[in-house]
C-alpha positions as CSV (number, residue, x, y, z in Angstrom):
1,X,2.7,4.0,-12.6
2,X,-0.5,1.9,-13.4
3,X,-2.2,4.1,-16.4
4,X,0.8,3.8,-18.6
5,X,3.3,1.6,-20.1
6,X,6.3,1.7,-17.9
7,X,8.0,-1.5,-19.0
8,X,11.3,0.5,-20.4
9,X,11.5,2.5,-17.4
10,X,13.8,1.9,-14.3
11,X,11.7,0.8,-11.2
12,X,12.3,3.4,-8.5
13,X,10.1,1.6,-5.8
14,X,12.3,-0.8,-4.2
15,X,9.7,-2.8,-2.3
16,X,7.7,-3.2,-5.5
17,X,10.8,-4.1,-7.6
18,X,11.6,-6.8,-4.5
19,X,8.5,-8.2,-4.9
20,X,8.5,-8.5,-8.4
21,X,11.4,-10.8,-8.0
22,X,9.4,-13.5,-6.3
23,X,7.9,-16.5,-8.2
24,X,4.8,-16.9,-5.7
25,X,3.9,-13.0,-6.0
26,X,1.2,-11.9,-8.3
27,X,1.0,-8.1,-8.5
28,X,-2.8,-7.2,-9.2
29,X,-4.5,-3.7,-9.9
30,X,-6.0,-1.6,-7.0
31,X,-9.7,-2.2,-6.5
32,X,-10.7,1.6,-6.3
33,X,-14.0,1.8,-7.6
34,X,-16.8,0.0,-5.9
35,X,-20.0,0.1,-8.1
36,X,-21.6,-3.1,-9.4
37,X,-20.4,-2.6,-13.0
38,X,-16.9,-1.9,-11.9
39,X,-16.6,-4.6,-9.7
40,X,-18.1,-7.2,-12.2
41,X,-15.5,-6.0,-14.6
42,X,-12.8,-6.1,-12.3
43,X,-13.6,-9.7,-11.1
44,X,-13.9,-10.9,-14.5
45,X,-10.5,-9.4,-15.5
46,X,-9.1,-10.7,-12.3
47,X,-10.3,-14.4,-12.9
48,X,-9.0,-14.4,-16.5
49,X,-5.7,-13.4,-15.7
50,X,-5.5,-15.9,-13.0
51,X,-6.8,-18.4,-15.3
52,X,-4.2,-17.5,-18.0
53,X,-1.5,-17.6,-15.8
54,X,-2.6,-20.9,-14.2
55,X,-2.6,-22.3,-17.8
56,X,0.8,-20.6,-18.5
57,X,-0.9,-18.4,-20.9
58,X,0.3,-14.6,-21.5
59,X,-2.3,-11.9,-20.6
60,X,-2.5,-8.5,-22.1
61,X,-2.7,-7.2,-18.3
62,X,0.6,-8.5,-17.5
63,X,3.5,-6.2,-16.5
64,X,7.1,-7.1,-17.3
65,X,9.6,-6.0,-15.1
66,X,12.4,-4.2,-16.6
67,X,16.2,-5.1,-15.5
């Protein structure tokens, strides 16, 4: 689900689809790797995404729900 662009696919996960309908829910990437470099990159990407979201800017990491 997370390693390819599925923006044109129908969501088959009902819980995930429902979460995407709430304006107060932000879906973020899973924090799977626990090396210093990975955590620094993940943290920097997450902060950039949150800053973009708060400023009303689009981010290249945004997933668009298909309806």
